[in-house]
FIVO-129929 format. One record per atom (N, C-alpha, C): residue number from 1; residue in one letter; atom name; x, y, z. Coordinates in steps of 0.001 Angstrom, whole numbers, plus 500000, padded with zeros to 6 digits. Example, Ala and Ser with C-alpha at 12.3 -4.5 7.8 and 13.67 -1.06 7.14 Angstrom:
     k   r    a     east    north       up
     1   A    N   513190   494310   507800
     1   A   CA   512300   495500   507800
     1   A    C   513200   496700   507800
     2   S    N   512850   497750   507080
     2   S   CA   513670   498940   507140
     2   S    C   512900   500030   507870
//
This chain:
     k   r    a     east    north       up
     1   M    N   446021   630031   589809
     1   M   CA   446642   629554   591481
     1   M    C   447718   629141   592235
     2   T    N   448545   629644   592177
     2   T   CA   449852   628811   592749
     2   T    C   450323   628879   594255
     3   T    N   450008   627653   595089
     3   T   CA   450176   627842   596463
     3   T    C   452082   627634   596895
     4   Y    N   452367   628990   597575
     4   Y   CA   453538   629425   597795
     4   Y    C   454180   629097   599833
     5   V    N   454937   628167   599789
     5   V   CA   455624   628034   600903
     5   V    C   456053   629265   601230
     6   I    N   455361   630079   601269
     6   I   CA   457363   631607   601965
     6   I    C   457228   631458   603779
     7   T    N   459020   631461   603750
     7   T   CA   459422   632015   605147
     7   T    C   459430   632937   605771
     8   V    N   459290   633741   606108
     8   V   CA   459643   634468   606854
     8   V    C   460187   634619   608513
     9   P    N   461446   635014   608538
     9   P   CA   462365   635412   609407
     9   P    C   461913   636702   609795
    10   G    N   462033   636808   611781
    10   G   CA   462455   637410   612753
    10   G    C   463095   637184   614126
    11   T    N   463435   638310   614754
    11   T   CA   463566   638867   616188
    11   T    C   462773   638663   616526
    12   F    N   462516   637436   618053
    12   F   CA   461536   638790   619600
    12   F    C   463033   638956   620052
    13   L    N   462516   639946   620377
    13   L   CA   463665   641444   621651
    13   L    C   463146   641117   623137
    14   R    N   461751   640511   622883
    14   R   CA   461247   640071   623856
    14   R    C   461316   638783   624193
    15   Q    N   460583   638411   625861
    15   Q   CA   460971   637008   625764
    15   Q    C   459850   636658   625261
    16   V    N   459577   635186   624721
    16   V   CA   458560   634526   624453
    16   V    C   458514   633372   624759
    17   D    N   457316   633245   625450
    17   D   CA   456458   632098   625073
    17   D    C   456172   630875   625411
    18   D    N   456196   629704   625741
    18   D   CA   455184   628173   625423
    18   D    C   453926   628993   624727
    19   V    N   453582   629771   625553
    19   V   CA   451880   630283   625591
    19   V    C   452417   631206   624308
    20   A    N   452786   632072   624252
    20   A   CA   452889   633704   622164
    20   A    C   453473   632469   621615
    21   R    N   454110   631073   621662
    21   R   CA   454142   630479   620475
    21   R    C   453128   629607   620477
    22   S    N   452727   628573   621671
    22   S   CA   451043   628009   621171
    22   S    C   450176   628947   620098
    23   G    N   450269   630035   620876
    23   G   CA   448944   631025   620257
    23   G    C   449496   631484   618884
    24   L    N   450626   631847   618615
    24   L   CA   451941   632085   617026
    24   L    C   450712   630862   616090
    25   A    N   451150   629325   616567
    25   A   CA   450570   628527   616015
    25   A    C   449460   628528   615396
    26   K    N   448829   628528   616891
    26   K   CA   447095   628359   616488
    26   K    C   446621   629556   615719
    27   R    N   447075   630816   615099
    27   R   CA   446749   631594   614764
    27   R    C   447205   631618   613005
    28   L    N   448334   630674   613003
    28   L   CA   448230   630703   612021
    28   L    C   448658   629543   611134
    29   G    N   447898   628495   611735
    29   G   CA   447569   627130   611829
    29   G    C   447045   625966   609933
    30   S    N   445671   627581   609962
    30   S   CA   445271   627567   608633
    30   S    C   445796   627391   607162
    31   H    N   447418   627981   607018
    31   H   CA   448002   628705   606520
    31   H    C   449536   627592   606539
    32   H    N   448523   626492   607192
    32   H   CA   449876   625537   607059
    32   H    C   449866   623694   606902
    33   T    N   449381   623705   605833
    33   T   CA   448318   622735   605272
    33   T    C   449314   621537   604074
    34   D    N   448473   620242   603411
    34   D   CA   449509   619832   602802
    34   D    C   450861   619769   602009
    35   L    N   451070   620449   601459
    35   L   CA   451975   620726   600653
    35   L    C   453622   621324   602428
    36   S    N   452843   621992   602940
    36   S   CA   453932   621729   603917
    36   S    C   454464   620825   604755
    37   E    N   452845   619811   605311
    37   E   CA   453048   618321   606027
    37   E    C   453661   617667   605378
    38   S    N   453571   617530   603985
    38   S   CA   453968   616775   603326
    38   S    C   455978   616602   602887
    39   E    N   455920   618163   602304
    39   E   CA   457519   618776   602725
    39   E    C   458306   617694   604049
    40   D    N   457352   618087   605280
    40   D   CA   457959   617661   606467
    40   D    C   458794   619390   607522
    41   V    N   457836   620473   607089
    41   V   CA   458102   621688   606959
    41   V    C   457274   622520   608263
    42   E    N   458194   622495   609179
    42   E   CA   457936   623348   610833
    42   E    C   456947   624991   610483
    43   L    N   455761   625180   611101
    43   L   CA   455390   626139   611134
    43   L    C   456245   626681   611648
    44   L    N   456998   627133   612822
    44   L   CA   457310   627790   613429
    44   L    C   458597   627526   613960
    45   T    N   460310   627681   613813
    45   T   CA   460475   627988   614329
    45   T    C   461849   628093   615430
    46   V    N   461595   628856   616559
    46   V   CA   462114   629817   617389
    46   V    C   463687   628830   618175
    47   H    N   465167   630169   617237
    47   H   CA   466206   629650   618256
    47   H    C   466475   630925   619025
    48   E    N   468023   629775   620042
    48   E   CA   468858   631008   621044
    48   E    C   468501   631525   619985
    49   G    N   468688   632859   621333
    49   G   CA   468727   634229   620519
    49   G    C   467674   635083   620361
    50   G    N   466542   634528   620147
    50   G   CA   465034   635099   619309
    50   G    C   465340   634706   618267
    51   T    N   465926   634615   617156
    51   T   CA   465292   634266   615576
    51   T    C   464182   633583   615918
    52   F    N   463146   634337   614711
    52   F   CA   462950   632842   614388
    52   F    C   462613   632978   613089
    53   S    N   461810   631955   611822
    53   S   CA   461558   631482   611038
    53   S    C   459689   631493   610904
    54   V    N   458444   631798   610528
    54   V   CA   457721   631002   609631
    54   V    C   457188   630310   608811
    55   R    N   457158   629766   608435
    55   R   CA   456426   628777   607092
    55   R    C   455065   629228   607144
    56   L    N   454445   629578   606279
    56   L   CA   453176   629714   606088
    56   L    C   453141   629106   604532
    57   E    N   451677   628194   604298
    57   E   CA   451132   628336   602502
    57   E    C   450415   629264   602700
    58   V    N   450300   630133   601142
    58   V   CA   450034   631431   600349
    58   V    C   449727   631199   599401
    59   D    N   448064   630949   599370
    59   D   CA   447615   630805   597616
    59   D    C   447336   632339   596713
    60   S    N   448303   632228   595397
    60   S   CA   448202   633574   595268
    60   S    C   448794   633592   593666
    61   P    N   448576   634903   593128
    61   P   CA   448803   634536   591243
    61   P    C   450435   634686   591555
    62   D    N   451354   635444   592261
    62   D   CA   452179   635929   591750
    62   D    C   453149   635442   593517
    63   R    N   454552   635137   593266
    63   R   CA   455693   636031   594204
    63   R    C   455164   636732   595517
    64   A    N   455172   638424   594256
    64   A   CA   455417   639571   595258
    64   A    C   453791   639659   596540
    65   T    N   452864   639370   595101
    65   T   CA   451351   639079   596507
    65   T    C   452090   638290   597236
    66   A    N   452544   636891   597030
    66   A   CA   452160   636180   598093
    66   A    C   453161   635613   599390
    67   E    N   454447   636972   598746
    67   E   CA   455117   637357   599691
    67   E    C   454566   638510   600979
    68   S    N   454432   639423   600084
    68   S   CA   453458   640223   601311
    68   S    C   452164   639601   602041
    69   D    N   451439   639333   601589
    69   D   CA   450255   638653   602213
    69   D    C   450785   637244   603056
    70   A    N   452249   636330   602998
    70   A   CA   452066   635790   604369
    70   A    C   452878   637179   605620
    71   V    N   453724   638133   605174
    71   V   CA   454100   638719   606209
    71   V    C   453082   640035   606778
    72   R    N   452272   640009   606237
    72   R   CA   450470   640252   606665
    72   R    C   450414   639962   607579
    73   L    N   450325   638655   607032
    73   L   CA   449555   637135   608148
    73   L    C   450305   637110   609228
    74   V    N   451578   637194   609323
    74   V   CA   452780   637010   610717
    74   V    C   452388   638532   611061
    75   T    N   452622   639514   611012
    75   T   CA   452289   640518   611350
    75   T    C   451236   641128   612109
    76   T    N   449854   640811   611543
    76   T   CA   449002   640576   612385
    76   T    C   448664   639639   613442
    77   A    N   449482   638509   613493
    77   A   CA   449178   637720   614152
    77   A    C   450442   637702   615454
    78   L    N   451182   638530   614927
    78   L   CA   451909   638681   616719
    78   L    C   451070   639761   616656
    79   R    N   450686   640868   616551
    79   R   CA   450116   642165   617150
    79   R    C   449316   641260   617773
    80   E    N   448170   640171   617715
    80   E   CA   447174   639917   618430
    80   E    C   447377   639070   619956
    81   L    N   448629   638327   619836
    81   L   CA   449680   638110   620800
    81   L    C   450229   639282   621682
    82   G    N   450245   640543   621553
    82   G   CA   450956   641688   622007
    82   G    C   452508   641641   621867
    83   F    N   452484   641877   620473
    83   F   CA   454402   642338   620377
    83   F    C   454251   642771   619039
    84   S    N   454799   643885   618816
    84   S   CA   454924   644791   617910
    84   S    C   455579   644912   617152
    85   E    N   455610   645556   616336
    85   E   CA   457180   646002   615470
    85   E    C   458668   645876   615934
    86   D    N   458459   647068   616409
    86   D   CA   458784   646668   617986
    86   D    C   459509   645398   618652
    87   D    N   459111   644736   618808
    87   D   CA   459479   643477   619882
    87   D    C   459261   642621   619291
    88   A    N   459013   642629   617810
    88   A   CA   459563   640655   617054
    88   A    C   459653   641428   615444
    89   P    N   460714   642081   614723
    89   P   CA   461121   642846   613165
    89   P    C   460761   641094   613002
    90   L    N   461121   641941   611534
    90   L   CA   459848   640503   610746
    90   L    C   461853   641050   609542
    91   G    N   462185   640198   609328
    91   G   CA   463455   640060   607600
    91   G    C   462476   639273   606261
    92   P    N   463421   640189   605301
    92   P   CA   462577   639684   604011
    92   P    C   461916   638674   604472
    93   P    N   461032   637958   603582
    93   P   CA   460267   636688   603259
    93   P    C   460858   635725   601908
    94   A    N   461004   634983   601798
    94   A   CA   461749   634499   600648
    94   A    C   460480   632572   600461
    95   V    N   460577   632633   599392
    95   V   CA   460041   631309   598585
    95   V    C   461028   630442   599032
    96   T    N   460493   629658   599830
    96   T   CA   461291   628511   600288
    96   T    C   460070   626934   599168
    97   G    N   459241   627083   599038
    97   G   CA   459014   625523   597982
    97   G    C   457239   627294   597558
    98   L    N   456983   625667   596257
    98   L   CA   455627   626028   595412
    98   L    C   454891   624912   594951
    99   D    N   453752   625144   594618
    99   D   CA   452726   624185   594045
    99   D    C   451969   624910   592681
   100   A    N   452373   624594   592253
   100   A   CA   452274   625474   590812
   100   A    C   450148   624646   590761
   101   E    N   450554   624139   590943
   101   E   CA   449494   622336   590579
   101   E    C   448056   622811   590782
   102   S    N   447842   624408   591764
   102   S   CA   446902   624085   592814
   102   S    C   446029   625278   591846
//
C-alpha cells in the first residue's frame, strides 16, 4: 500500500461560512495525518471567488484508486454539509505527494 496525498480542487458556487469550513475539516480530518503535517500541507484552502482545494491522504494500491477515493470522500463530506455537486463542483484530482513506505 502507498499513502498518496491527493489534491481535489473545486468551486463553491454558493456562500460558504466558517461553520461549513469547520465542518468540512472535521469530516475529513482523519485523512490529514503525519505525511501531510510533516510537509506542512493545509487540509482545506478557500480562495476569493469561492475556489478551494482539499488535500487528503489516501492509502491505496494505485494512483487511480487513490484519486477516486479522495473525490468520493470530498463529495460525501460536502453532501453531508448540504452542498450538492451543483453547489460545489469538483475539478480533476491530482497526486501532490506520496509515501511508498506505508
